[in-house]
PyMOL Python script that loads the backbone (N, CA, C, O; Angstrom):
from pymol import cmd

cmd.read_pdbstr("""\
ATOM      1  N   MET A   1       0.810  -1.210   0.002  1.00  0.00           N
ATOM      2  CA  MET A   1       0.001   0.021  -0.005  1.00  0.00           C
ATOM      3  C   MET A   1       0.904   1.224   0.000  1.00  0.00           C
ATOM      4  O   MET A   1       2.064   1.178   0.408  1.00  0.00           O
ATOM      5  N   LYS A   2       0.313   2.315  -0.479  1.00  0.00           N
ATOM      6  CA  LYS A   2       1.012   3.610  -0.507  1.00  0.00           C
ATOM      7  C   LYS A   2       0.108   4.717   0.098  1.00  0.00           C
ATOM      8  O   LYS A   2      -1.113   4.582   0.165  1.00  0.00           O
ATOM      9  N   ILE A   3       0.747   5.782   0.521  1.00  0.00           N
ATOM     10  CA  ILE A   3       0.097   6.939   1.029  1.00  0.00           C
ATOM     11  C   ILE A   3      -0.186   7.914  -0.128  1.00  0.00           C
ATOM     12  O   ILE A   3       0.683   8.144  -0.970  1.00  0.00           O
ATOM     13  N   ALA A   4      -1.379   8.476  -0.168  1.00  0.00           N
ATOM     14  CA  ALA A   4      -1.685   9.481  -1.211  1.00  0.00           C
ATOM     15  C   ALA A   4      -2.635  10.464  -0.681  1.00  0.00           C
ATOM     16  O   ALA A   4      -3.304  10.204   0.319  1.00  0.00           O
ATOM     17  N   LYS A   5      -2.733  11.641  -1.335  1.00  0.00           N
ATOM     18  CA  LYS A   5      -3.642  12.636  -0.993  1.00  0.00           C
ATOM     19  C   LYS A   5      -4.701  12.741  -2.161  1.00  0.00           C
ATOM     20  O   LYS A   5      -4.351  12.740  -3.341  1.00  0.00           O
ATOM     21  N   VAL A   6      -5.980  12.829  -1.770  1.00  0.00           N
ATOM     22  CA  VAL A   6      -7.010  12.995  -2.789  1.00  0.00           C
ATOM     23  C   VAL A   6      -7.010  14.353  -3.273  1.00  0.00           C
ATOM     24  O   VAL A   6      -7.164  15.267  -2.463  1.00  0.00           O
ATOM     25  N   THR A   7      -6.843  14.610  -4.601  1.00  0.00           N
ATOM     26  CA  THR A   7      -6.724  15.924  -5.134  1.00  0.00           C
ATOM     27  C   THR A   7      -7.922  16.326  -5.940  1.00  0.00           C
ATOM     28  O   THR A   7      -8.039  17.503  -6.282  1.00  0.00           O
ATOM     29  N   GLY A   8      -8.831  15.416  -6.272  1.00  0.00           N
ATOM     30  CA  GLY A   8      -9.960  15.758  -7.062  1.00  0.00           C
ATOM     31  C   GLY A   8     -10.814  14.519  -7.325  1.00  0.00           C
ATOM     32  O   GLY A   8     -10.515  13.420  -6.858  1.00  0.00           O
ATOM     33  N   SER A   9     -11.878  14.731  -8.083  1.00  0.00           N
ATOM     34  CA  SER A   9     -12.785  13.600  -8.434  1.00  0.00           C
ATOM     35  C   SER A   9     -12.948  13.576  -9.934  1.00  0.00           C
ATOM     36  O   SER A   9     -12.703  14.563 -10.627  1.00  0.00           O
ATOM     37  N   VAL A  10     -13.363  12.437 -10.413  1.00  0.00           N
ATOM     38  CA  VAL A  10     -13.566  12.187 -11.888  1.00  0.00           C
ATOM     39  C   VAL A  10     -15.056  11.875 -12.128  1.00  0.00           C
ATOM     40  O   VAL A  10     -15.613  10.982 -11.490  1.00  0.00           O
ATOM     41  N   VAL A  11     -15.679  12.595 -13.025  1.00  0.00           N
ATOM     42  CA  VAL A  11     -17.070  12.318 -13.435  1.00  0.00           C
ATOM     43  C   VAL A  11     -16.974  11.701 -14.776  1.00  0.00           C
ATOM     44  O   VAL A  11     -16.396  12.280 -15.695  1.00  0.00           O
ATOM     45  N   SER A  12     -17.552  10.489 -14.916  1.00  0.00           N
ATOM     46  CA  SER A  12     -17.556   9.745 -16.221  1.00  0.00           C
ATOM     47  C   SER A  12     -18.932   9.191 -16.417  1.00  0.00           C
ATOM     48  O   SER A  12     -19.328   8.218 -15.775  1.00  0.00           O
ATOM     49  N   THR A  13     -19.671   9.827 -17.324  1.00  0.00           N
ATOM     50  CA  THR A  13     -21.082   9.383 -17.534  1.00  0.00           C
ATOM     51  C   THR A  13     -21.119   8.122 -18.384  1.00  0.00           C
ATOM     52  O   THR A  13     -22.093   7.372 -18.327  1.00  0.00           O
ATOM     53  N   LYS A  14     -20.055   7.868 -19.188  1.00  0.00           N
ATOM     54  CA  LYS A  14     -19.965   6.610 -19.956  1.00  0.00           C
ATOM     55  C   LYS A  14     -18.743   5.910 -19.570  1.00  0.00           C
ATOM     56  O   LYS A  14     -17.644   6.450 -19.697  1.00  0.00           O
ATOM     57  N   LYS A  15     -18.893   4.682 -19.087  1.00  0.00           N
ATOM     58  CA  LYS A  15     -17.750   3.854 -18.641  1.00  0.00           C
ATOM     59  C   LYS A  15     -18.057   2.411 -18.740  1.00  0.00           C
ATOM     60  O   LYS A  15     -19.201   2.056 -19.025  1.00  0.00           O
ATOM     61  N   GLU A  16     -17.098   1.541 -18.521  1.00  0.00           N
ATOM     62  CA  GLU A  16     -17.232   0.139 -18.494  1.00  0.00           C
ATOM     63  C   GLU A  16     -18.426  -0.191 -17.561  1.00  0.00           C
ATOM     64  O   GLU A  16     -18.506   0.341 -16.454  1.00  0.00           O
ATOM     65  N   GLU A  17     -19.335  -1.053 -18.001  1.00  0.00           N
ATOM     66  CA  GLU A  17     -20.501  -1.351 -17.182  1.00  0.00           C
ATOM     67  C   GLU A  17     -20.203  -1.806 -15.784  1.00  0.00           C
ATOM     68  O   GLU A  17     -20.932  -1.469 -14.850  1.00  0.00           O
ATOM     69  N   ALA A  18     -19.134  -2.573 -15.619  1.00  0.00           N
ATOM     70  CA  ALA A  18     -18.762  -3.024 -14.272  1.00  0.00           C
ATOM     71  C   ALA A  18     -18.364  -1.847 -13.293  1.00  0.00           C
ATOM     72  O   ALA A  18     -18.362  -1.994 -12.070  1.00  0.00           O
ATOM     73  N   LEU A  19     -18.044  -0.734 -13.893  1.00  0.00           N
ATOM     74  CA  LEU A  19     -17.665   0.435 -13.042  1.00  0.00           C
ATOM     75  C   LEU A  19     -18.832   1.365 -12.730  1.00  0.00           C
ATOM     76  O   LEU A  19     -18.660   2.303 -11.951  1.00  0.00           O
ATOM     77  N   VAL A  20     -19.978   1.151 -13.292  1.00  0.00           N
ATOM     78  CA  VAL A  20     -21.122   1.977 -13.030  1.00  0.00           C
ATOM     79  C   VAL A  20     -21.420   1.981 -11.523  1.00  0.00           C
ATOM     80  O   VAL A  20     -21.537   0.919 -10.913  1.00  0.00           O
ATOM     81  N   GLY A  21     -21.539   3.155 -10.935  1.00  0.00           N
ATOM     82  CA  GLY A  21     -21.798   3.302  -9.521  1.00  0.00           C
ATOM     83  C   GLY A  21     -20.476   3.419  -8.680  1.00  0.00           C
ATOM     84  O   GLY A  21     -20.539   3.668  -7.476  1.00  0.00           O
ATOM     85  N   SER A  22     -19.292   3.237  -9.321  1.00  0.00           N
ATOM     86  CA  SER A  22     -18.063   3.403  -8.652  1.00  0.00           C
ATOM     87  C   SER A  22     -17.657   4.880  -8.534  1.00  0.00           C
ATOM     88  O   SER A  22     -17.782   5.639  -9.494  1.00  0.00           O
ATOM     89  N   LYS A  23     -17.173   5.279  -7.359  1.00  0.00           N
ATOM     90  CA  LYS A  23     -16.736   6.673  -7.190  1.00  0.00           C
ATOM     91  C   LYS A  23     -15.180   6.697  -7.596  1.00  0.00           C
ATOM     92  O   LYS A  23     -14.371   5.930  -7.072  1.00  0.00           O
ATOM     93  N   LEU A  24     -14.850   7.589  -8.519  1.00  0.00           N
ATOM     94  CA  LEU A  24     -13.514   7.689  -9.003  1.00  0.00           C
ATOM     95  C   LEU A  24     -12.850   9.002  -8.473  1.00  0.00           C
ATOM     96  O   LEU A  24     -13.418  10.087  -8.599  1.00  0.00           O
ATOM     97  N   MET A  25     -11.670   8.873  -7.897  1.00  0.00           N
ATOM     98  CA  MET A  25     -11.015  10.018  -7.343  1.00  0.00           C
ATOM     99  C   MET A  25      -9.593  10.139  -7.928  1.00  0.00           C
ATOM    100  O   MET A  25      -8.999   9.139  -8.333  1.00  0.00           O
ATOM    101  N   ILE A  26      -9.076  11.321  -7.967  1.00  0.00           N
ATOM    102  CA  ILE A  26      -7.693  11.584  -8.369  1.00  0.00           C
ATOM    103  C   ILE A  26      -6.840  11.620  -7.134  1.00  0.00           C
ATOM    104  O   ILE A  26      -7.165  12.302  -6.162  1.00  0.00           O
ATOM    105  N   VAL A  27      -5.711  10.863  -7.165  1.00  0.00           N
ATOM    106  CA  VAL A  27      -4.827  10.810  -6.006  1.00  0.00           C
ATOM    107  C   VAL A  27      -3.442  11.190  -6.443  1.00  0.00           C
ATOM    108  O   VAL A  27      -3.035  10.947  -7.579  1.00  0.00           O
ATOM    109  N   GLN A  28      -2.692  11.820  -5.478  1.00  0.00           N
ATOM    110  CA  GLN A  28      -1.306  12.165  -5.682  1.00  0.00           C
ATOM    111  C   GLN A  28      -0.506  11.407  -4.571  1.00  0.00           C
ATOM    112  O   GLN A  28      -0.746  11.588  -3.377  1.00  0.00           O
ATOM    113  N   PHE A  29       0.422  10.579  -5.006  1.00  0.00           N
ATOM    114  CA  PHE A  29       1.176   9.842  -3.971  1.00  0.00           C
ATOM    115  C   PHE A  29       2.061  10.778  -3.184  1.00  0.00           C
ATOM    116  O   PHE A  29       2.559  11.768  -3.719  1.00  0.00           O
ATOM    117  N   GLU A  30       2.261  10.465  -1.896  1.00  0.00           N
ATOM    118  CA  GLU A  30       3.069  11.256  -0.986  1.00  0.00           C
ATOM    119  C   GLU A  30       3.940  10.377  -0.153  1.00  0.00           C
ATOM    120  O   GLU A  30       3.562   9.251   0.171  1.00  0.00           O
ATOM    121  N   SER A  31       5.159  10.888   0.220  1.00  0.00           N
ATOM    122  CA  SER A  31       5.978  10.192   1.187  1.00  0.00           C
ATOM    123  C   SER A  31       5.402  10.393   2.592  1.00  0.00           C
ATOM    124  O   SER A  31       4.462  11.166   2.777  1.00  0.00           O
ATOM    125  N   SER A  32       5.979   9.681   3.595  1.00  0.00           N
ATOM    126  CA  SER A  32       5.440   9.828   4.950  1.00  0.00           C
ATOM    127  C   SER A  32       5.720  11.237   5.486  1.00  0.00           C
ATOM    128  O   SER A  32       5.158  11.596   6.520  1.00  0.00           O
ATOM    129  N   THR A  33       6.502  11.995   4.881  1.00  0.00           N
ATOM    130  CA  THR A  33       6.786  13.370   5.281  1.00  0.00           C
ATOM    131  C   THR A  33       5.915  14.382   4.539  1.00  0.00           C
ATOM    132  O   THR A  33       6.013  15.583   4.792  1.00  0.00           O
ATOM    133  N   GLY A  34       5.081  13.920   3.646  1.00  0.00           N
ATOM    134  CA  GLY A  34       4.176  14.762   2.882  1.00  0.00           C
ATOM    135  C   GLY A  34       4.682  15.287   1.559  1.00  0.00           C
ATOM    136  O   GLY A  34       4.014  16.091   0.909  1.00  0.00           O
ATOM    137  N   ALA A  35       5.863  14.839   1.156  1.00  0.00           N
ATOM    138  CA  ALA A  35       6.393  15.238  -0.144  1.00  0.00           C
ATOM    139  C   ALA A  35       5.698  14.460  -1.284  1.00  0.00           C
ATOM    140  O   ALA A  35       5.684  13.229  -1.279  1.00  0.00           O
ATOM    141  N   ALA A  36       5.131  15.179  -2.244  1.00  0.00           N
ATOM    142  CA  ALA A  36       4.505  14.548  -3.379  1.00  0.00           C
ATOM    143  C   ALA A  36       5.556  13.880  -4.343  1.00  0.00           C
ATOM    144  O   ALA A  36       6.675  14.374  -4.485  1.00  0.00           O
ATOM    145  N   TYR A  37       5.188  12.825  -4.951  1.00  0.00           N
ATOM    146  CA  TYR A  37       6.054  12.181  -5.941  1.00  0.00           C
ATOM    147  C   TYR A  37       5.184  11.456  -6.999  1.00  0.00           C
ATOM    148  O   TYR A  37       4.032  11.100  -6.749  1.00  0.00           O
ATOM    149  N   GLY A  38       5.762  11.265  -8.137  1.00  0.00           N
ATOM    150  CA  GLY A  38       5.055  10.589  -9.246  1.00  0.00           C
ATOM    151  C   GLY A  38       3.953  11.398  -9.846  1.00  0.00           C
ATOM    152  O   GLY A  38       3.807  12.587  -9.565  1.00  0.00           O
ATOM    153  N   ASN A  39       3.161  10.736 -10.693  1.00  0.00           N
ATOM    154  CA  ASN A  39       2.056  11.425 -11.380  1.00  0.00           C
ATOM    155  C   ASN A  39       0.755  11.163 -10.620  1.00  0.00           C
ATOM    156  O   ASN A  39       0.611  10.167  -9.911  1.00  0.00           O
ATOM    157  N   GLU A  40      -0.194  12.102 -10.797  1.00  0.00           N
ATOM    158  CA  GLU A  40      -1.521  11.839 -10.236  1.00  0.00           C
ATOM    159  C   GLU A  40      -2.122  10.672 -11.005  1.00  0.00           C
ATOM    160  O   GLU A  40      -1.864  10.499 -12.197  1.00  0.00           O
ATOM    161  N   GLU A  41      -2.936   9.866 -10.303  1.00  0.00           N
ATOM    162  CA  GLU A  41      -3.582   8.745 -10.903  1.00  0.00           C
ATOM    163  C   GLU A  41      -5.091   8.678 -10.428  1.00  0.00           C
ATOM    164  O   GLU A  41      -5.484   9.298  -9.440  1.00  0.00           O
ATOM    165  N   VAL A  42      -5.866   7.915 -11.174  1.00  0.00           N
ATOM    166  CA  VAL A  42      -7.280   7.740 -10.821  1.00  0.00           C
ATOM    167  C   VAL A  42      -7.451   6.489 -10.030  1.00  0.00           C
ATOM    168  O   VAL A  42      -6.900   5.465 -10.435  1.00  0.00           O
ATOM    169  N   ALA A  43      -8.170   6.475  -8.927  1.00  0.00           N
ATOM    170  CA  ALA A  43      -8.400   5.341  -8.129  1.00  0.00           C
ATOM    171  C   ALA A  43      -9.912   5.215  -7.818  1.00  0.00           C
ATOM    172  O   ALA A  43     -10.623   6.207  -7.664  1.00  0.00           O
ATOM    173  N   VAL A  44     -10.361   3.953  -7.732  1.00  0.00           N
ATOM    174  CA  VAL A  44     -11.710   3.724  -7.221  1.00  0.00           C
ATOM    175  C   VAL A  44     -11.737   3.932  -5.724  1.00  0.00           C
ATOM    176  O   VAL A  44     -10.844   3.470  -5.014  1.00  0.00           O
ATOM    177  N   ASP A  45     -12.728   4.605  -5.251  1.00  0.00           N
ATOM    178  CA  ASP A  45     -12.840   4.898  -3.815  1.00  0.00           C
ATOM    179  C   ASP A  45     -13.804   3.902  -3.128  1.00  0.00           C
ATOM    180  O   ASP A  45     -14.999   3.890  -3.426  1.00  0.00           O
ATOM    181  N   TYR A  46     -13.282   3.079  -2.221  1.00  0.00           N
ATOM    182  CA  TYR A  46     -14.163   2.092  -1.496  1.00  0.00           C
ATOM    183  C   TYR A  46     -14.538   2.586  -0.057  1.00  0.00           C
ATOM    184  O   TYR A  46     -15.305   1.928   0.646  1.00  0.00           O
ATOM    185  N   VAL A  47     -13.996   3.721   0.347  1.00  0.00           N
ATOM    186  CA  VAL A  47     -14.177   4.137   1.730  1.00  0.00           C
ATOM    187  C   VAL A  47     -14.852   5.504   1.918  1.00  0.00           C
ATOM    188  O   VAL A  47     -15.033   5.937   3.056  1.00  0.00           O
ATOM    189  N   GLY A  48     -15.229   6.195   0.827  1.00  0.00           N
ATOM    190  CA  GLY A  48     -15.845   7.528   0.930  1.00  0.00           C
ATOM    191  C   GLY A  48     -14.903   8.606   1.245  1.00  0.00           C
ATOM    192  O   GLY A  48     -15.260   9.493   2.020  1.00  0.00           O
ATOM    193  N   ALA A  49     -13.748   8.616   0.727  1.00  0.00           N
ATOM    194  CA  ALA A  49     -12.765   9.676   0.946  1.00  0.00           C
ATOM    195  C   ALA A  49     -13.154  10.949   0.229  1.00  0.00           C
ATOM    196  O   ALA A  49     -13.854  10.901  -0.783  1.00  0.00           O
ATOM    197  N   GLY A  50     -12.719  12.070   0.727  1.00  0.00           N
ATOM    198  CA  GLY A  50     -13.047  13.403   0.153  1.00  0.00           C
ATOM    199  C   GLY A  50     -11.747  14.115  -0.290  1.00  0.00           C
ATOM    200  O   GLY A  50     -10.646  13.758   0.131  1.00  0.00           O
ATOM    201  N   VAL A  51     -11.912  15.083  -1.112  1.00  0.00           N
ATOM    202  CA  VAL A  51     -10.752  15.881  -1.602  1.00  0.00           C
ATOM    203  C   VAL A  51     -10.043  16.477  -0.411  1.00  0.00           C
ATOM    204  O   VAL A  51     -10.669  17.030   0.494  1.00  0.00           O
ATOM    205  N   GLY A  52      -8.679  16.354  -0.422  1.00  0.00           N
ATOM    206  CA  GLY A  52      -7.844  16.872   0.625  1.00  0.00           C
ATOM    207  C   GLY A  52      -7.438  15.850   1.683  1.00  0.00           C
ATOM    208  O   GLY A  52      -6.529  16.099   2.475  1.00  0.00           O
ATOM    209  N   GLU A  53      -8.129  14.674   1.697  1.00  0.00           N
ATOM    210  CA  GLU A  53      -7.817  13.706   2.705  1.00  0.00           C
ATOM    211  C   GLU A  53      -6.614  12.804   2.298  1.00  0.00           C
ATOM    212  O   GLU A  53      -6.392  12.480   1.131  1.00  0.00           O
ATOM    213  N   LEU A  54      -5.869  12.435   3.349  1.00  0.00           N
ATOM    214  CA  LEU A  54      -4.810  11.492   3.196  1.00  0.00           C
ATOM    215  C   LEU A  54      -5.326  10.088   3.223  1.00  0.00           C
ATOM    216  O   LEU A  54      -6.101   9.743   4.116  1.00  0.00           O
ATOM    217  N   VAL A  55      -4.920   9.231   2.252  1.00  0.00           N
ATOM    218  CA  VAL A  55      -5.572   7.925   2.152  1.00  0.00           C
ATOM    219  C   VAL A  55      -4.513   6.818   1.951  1.00  0.00           C
ATOM    220  O   VAL A  55      -3.365   7.074   1.588  1.00  0.00           O
ATOM    221  N   LEU A  56      -4.946   5.622   2.199  1.00  0.00           N
ATOM    222  CA  LEU A  56      -4.169   4.407   1.865  1.00  0.00           C
ATOM    223  C   LEU A  56      -4.648   3.894   0.518  1.00  0.00           C
ATOM    224  O   LEU A  56      -5.849   3.723   0.309  1.00  0.00           O
ATOM    225  N   VAL A  57      -3.697   3.641  -0.417  1.00  0.00           N
ATOM    226  CA  VAL A  57      -4.084   3.195  -1.735  1.00  0.00           C
ATOM    227  C   VAL A  57      -3.385   1.859  -2.037  1.00  0.00           C
ATOM    228  O   VAL A  57      -2.176   1.705  -1.864  1.00  0.00           O
ATOM    229  N   ALA A  58      -4.206   0.902  -2.499  1.00  0.00           N
ATOM    230  CA  ALA A  58      -3.664  -0.429  -2.896  1.00  0.00           C
ATOM    231  C   ALA A  58      -3.724  -0.535  -4.415  1.00  0.00           C
ATOM    232  O   ALA A  58      -4.546   0.112  -5.065  1.00  0.00           O
ATOM    233  N   SER A  59      -2.855  -1.346  -4.961  1.00  0.00           N
ATOM    234  CA  SER A  59      -2.792  -1.486  -6.407  1.00  0.00           C
ATOM    235  C   SER A  59      -2.574  -2.923  -6.878  1.00  0.00           C
ATOM    236  O   SER A  59      -2.226  -3.801  -6.089  1.00  0.00           O
ATOM    237  N   GLY A  60      -2.773  -3.136  -8.112  1.00  0.00           N
ATOM    238  CA  GLY A  60      -2.511  -4.432  -8.699  1.00  0.00           C
ATOM    239  C   GLY A  60      -3.322  -5.552  -8.145  1.00  0.00           C
ATOM    240  O   GLY A  60      -4.515  -5.374  -7.902  1.00  0.00           O
ATOM    241  N   SER A  61      -2.734  -6.706  -7.930  1.00  0.00           N
ATOM    242  CA  SER A  61      -3.463  -7.871  -7.542  1.00  0.00           C
ATOM    243  C   SER A  61      -4.123  -7.760  -6.169  1.00  0.00           C
ATOM    244  O   SER A  61      -5.087  -8.467  -5.874  1.00  0.00           O
ATOM    245  N   ALA A  62      -3.580  -6.841  -5.314  1.00  0.00           N
ATOM    246  CA  ALA A  62      -4.179  -6.652  -4.001  1.00  0.00           C
ATOM    247  C   ALA A  62      -5.572  -6.045  -4.178  1.00  0.00           C
ATOM    248  O   ALA A  62      -6.431  -6.296  -3.334  1.00  0.00           O
ATOM    249  N   VAL A  63      -5.835  -5.293  -5.184  1.00  0.00           N
ATOM    250  CA  VAL A  63      -7.145  -4.713  -5.462  1.00  0.00           C
ATOM    251  C   VAL A  63      -8.044  -5.807  -6.097  1.00  0.00           C
ATOM    252  O   VAL A  63      -9.226  -5.931  -5.778  1.00  0.00           O
ATOM    253  N   ARG A  64      -7.434  -6.582  -7.000  1.00  0.00           N
ATOM    254  CA  ARG A  64      -8.253  -7.537  -7.766  1.00  0.00           C
ATOM    255  C   ARG A  64      -8.705  -8.719  -6.930  1.00  0.00           C
ATOM    256  O   ARG A  64      -9.664  -9.388  -7.313  1.00  0.00           O
ATOM    257  N   THR A  65      -8.063  -9.010  -5.808  1.00  0.00           N
ATOM    258  CA  THR A  65      -8.450 -10.120  -4.914  1.00  0.00           C
ATOM    259  C   THR A  65      -9.654  -9.813  -4.124  1.00  0.00           C
ATOM    260  O   THR A  65     -10.264 -10.721  -3.559  1.00  0.00           O
ATOM    261  N   ARG A  66     -10.039  -8.554  -4.052  1.00  0.00           N
ATOM    262  CA  ARG A  66     -11.280  -8.188  -3.291  1.00  0.00           C
ATOM    263  C   ARG A  66     -12.467  -8.852  -4.053  1.00  0.00           C
ATOM    264  O   ARG A  66     -12.594  -8.677  -5.265  1.00  0.00           O
ATOM    265  N   ASP A  67     -13.299  -9.583  -3.360  1.00  0.00           N
ATOM    266  CA  ASP A  67     -14.382 -10.356  -3.954  1.00  0.00           C
ATOM    267  C   ASP A  67     -15.102  -9.683  -5.036  1.00  0.00           C
ATOM    268  O   ASP A  67     -15.241 -10.244  -6.122  1.00  0.00           O
ATOM    269  N   ALA A  68     -15.601  -8.428  -4.790  1.00  0.00           N
ATOM    270  CA  ALA A  68     -16.450  -7.711  -5.753  1.00  0.00           C
ATOM    271  C   ALA A  68     -15.669  -7.280  -7.007  1.00  0.00           C
ATOM    272  O   ALA A  68     -16.282  -6.910  -8.009  1.00  0.00           O
ATOM    273  N   ASN A  69     -14.365  -7.320  -6.969  1.00  0.00           N
ATOM    274  CA  ASN A  69     -13.578  -6.736  -8.127  1.00  0.00           C
ATOM    275  C   ASN A  69     -13.163  -7.760  -9.156  1.00  0.00           C
ATOM    276  O   ASN A  69     -12.552  -7.385 -10.157  1.00  0.00           O
ATOM    277  N   HIS A  70     -13.459  -9.026  -8.968  1.00  0.00           N
ATOM    278  CA  HIS A  70     -12.995  -9.998  -9.999  1.00  0.00           C
ATOM    279  C   HIS A  70     -13.386  -9.620 -11.392  1.00  0.00           C
ATOM    280  O   HIS A  70     -12.643  -9.922 -12.327  1.00  0.00           O
ATOM    281  N   GLU A  71     -14.521  -8.971 -11.590  1.00  0.00           N
ATOM    282  CA  GLU A  71     -15.022  -8.621 -12.891  1.00  0.00           C
ATOM    283  C   GLU A  71     -14.768  -7.188 -13.247  1.00  0.00           C
ATOM    284  O   GLU A  71     -15.104  -6.764 -14.353  1.00  0.00           O
ATOM    285  N   LYS A  72     -14.171  -6.403 -12.326  1.00  0.00           N
ATOM    286  CA  LYS A  72     -13.966  -4.959 -12.605  1.00  0.00           C
ATOM    287  C   LYS A  72     -12.572  -4.670 -13.087  1.00  0.00           C
ATOM    288  O   LYS A  72     -11.617  -5.256 -12.579  1.00  0.00           O
ATOM    289  N   PRO A  73     -12.421  -3.786 -14.052  1.00  0.00           N
ATOM    290  CA  PRO A  73     -11.082  -3.404 -14.555  1.00  0.00           C
ATOM    291  C   PRO A  73     -10.438  -2.339 -13.620  1.00  0.00           C
ATOM    292  O   PRO A  73     -10.216  -1.196 -14.018  1.00  0.00           O
ATOM    293  N   VAL A  74     -10.150  -2.759 -12.369  1.00  0.00           N
ATOM    294  CA  VAL A  74      -9.652  -1.842 -11.382  1.00  0.00           C
ATOM    295  C   VAL A  74      -8.190  -2.173 -11.112  1.00  0.00           C
ATOM    296  O   VAL A  74      -7.855  -3.336 -10.883  1.00  0.00           O
ATOM    297  N   ASP A  75      -7.321  -1.177 -11.135  1.00  0.00           N
ATOM    298  CA  ASP A  75      -5.908  -1.388 -10.824  1.00  0.00           C
ATOM    299  C   ASP A  75      -5.447  -0.588  -9.621  1.00  0.00           C
ATOM    300  O   ASP A  75      -4.383  -0.871  -9.070  1.00  0.00           O
ATOM    301  N   LEU A  76      -6.209   0.388  -9.205  1.00  0.00           N
ATOM    302  CA  LEU A  76      -5.833   1.244  -8.054  1.00  0.00           C
ATOM    303  C   LEU A  76      -7.106   1.559  -7.270  1.00  0.00           C
ATOM    304  O   LEU A  76      -8.135   1.941  -7.827  1.00  0.00           O
ATOM    305  N   ALA A  77      -6.987   1.380  -5.929  1.00  0.00           N
ATOM    306  CA  ALA A  77      -8.210   1.613  -5.105  1.00  0.00           C
ATOM    307  C   ALA A  77      -7.803   2.307  -3.760  1.00  0.00           C
ATOM    308  O   ALA A  77      -6.774   2.008  -3.156  1.00  0.00           O
ATOM    309  N   ILE A  78      -8.667   3.230  -3.354  1.00  0.00           N
ATOM    310  CA  ILE A  78      -8.556   3.834  -2.035  1.00  0.00           C
ATOM    311  C   ILE A  78      -9.136   2.894  -1.030  1.00  0.00           C
ATOM    312  O   ILE A  78     -10.344   2.663  -1.054  1.00  0.00           O
ATOM    313  N   VAL A  79      -8.352   2.339  -0.151  1.00  0.00           N
ATOM    314  CA  VAL A  79      -8.861   1.322   0.859  1.00  0.00           C
ATOM    315  C   VAL A  79      -8.866   1.806   2.269  1.00  0.00           C
ATOM    316  O   VAL A  79      -9.289   1.053   3.146  1.00  0.00           O
ATOM    317  N   GLY A  80      -8.433   2.994   2.560  1.00  0.00           N
ATOM    318  CA  GLY A  80      -8.425   3.512   3.935  1.00  0.00           C
ATOM    319  C   GLY A  80      -8.188   5.009   3.955  1.00  0.00           C
ATOM    320  O   GLY A  80      -7.530   5.567   3.077  1.00  0.00           O
ATOM    321  N   ILE A  81      -8.746   5.656   4.993  1.00  0.00           N
ATOM    322  CA  ILE A  81      -8.508   7.075   5.217  1.00  0.00           C
ATOM    323  C   ILE A  81      -7.583   7.166   6.436  1.00  0.00           C
ATOM    324  O   ILE A  81      -7.850   6.596   7.494  1.00  0.00           O
ATOM    325  N   ILE A  82      -6.500   7.897   6.247  1.00  0.00           N
ATOM    326  CA  ILE A  82      -5.451   8.035   7.297  1.00  0.00           C
ATOM    327  C   ILE A  82      -5.823   9.077   8.328  1.00  0.00           C
ATOM    328  O   ILE A  82      -6.167  10.200   7.959  1.00  0.00           O
ATOM    329  N   ASP A  83      -5.767   8.755   9.577  1.00  0.00           N
ATOM    330  CA  ASP A  83      -6.013   9.749  10.621  1.00  0.00           C
ATOM    331  C   ASP A  83      -4.772  10.579  10.895  1.00  0.00           C
ATOM    332  O   ASP A  83      -4.853  11.802  11.008  1.00  0.00           O
ATOM    333  N   TYR A  84      -3.614   9.916  11.003  1.00  0.00           N
ATOM    334  CA  TYR A  84      -2.344  10.587  11.168  1.00  0.00           C
ATOM    335  C   TYR A  84      -1.183   9.675  10.887  1.00  0.00           C
ATOM    336  O   TYR A  84      -1.334   8.454  10.937  1.00  0.00           O
ATOM    337  N   VAL A  85      -0.052  10.219  10.598  1.00  0.00           N
ATOM    338  CA  VAL A  85       1.208   9.483  10.356  1.00  0.00           C
ATOM    339  C   VAL A  85       2.218  10.040  11.350  1.00  0.00           C
ATOM    340  O   VAL A  85       2.365  11.258  11.453  1.00  0.00           O
ATOM    341  N   ASN A  86       2.923   9.174  12.090  1.00  0.00           N
ATOM    342  CA  ASN A  86       3.932   9.704  12.967  1.00  0.00           C
ATOM    343  C   ASN A  86       5.234   8.924  12.861  1.00  0.00           C
ATOM    344  O   ASN A  86       6.205   9.247  13.546  1.00  0.00           O
TER     345      ASN A  86
END
""", "prot")
cmd.dss("prot")
cmd.show_as("cartoon", "prot")
cmd.util.cbc("prot")
cmd.orient("prot")
């Protein structure tokens, strides 16, 4: 898992049928000290995160092993909201 900050949301009225109803958010990866790195990416939000929140993001097979995702083309997912990092 990685730490990221939610920087925005994505509205897509036409998408893969399996993604209908999924909330899509833009995330920017951050180090534990808050330094941004890499490119912004789109992630499916499973926990109801909002813009500006620090989140835990899972990718790859860790996302696809979630029961409901076997038929979804998901590679990146928000799986937790971070209260604090110390």
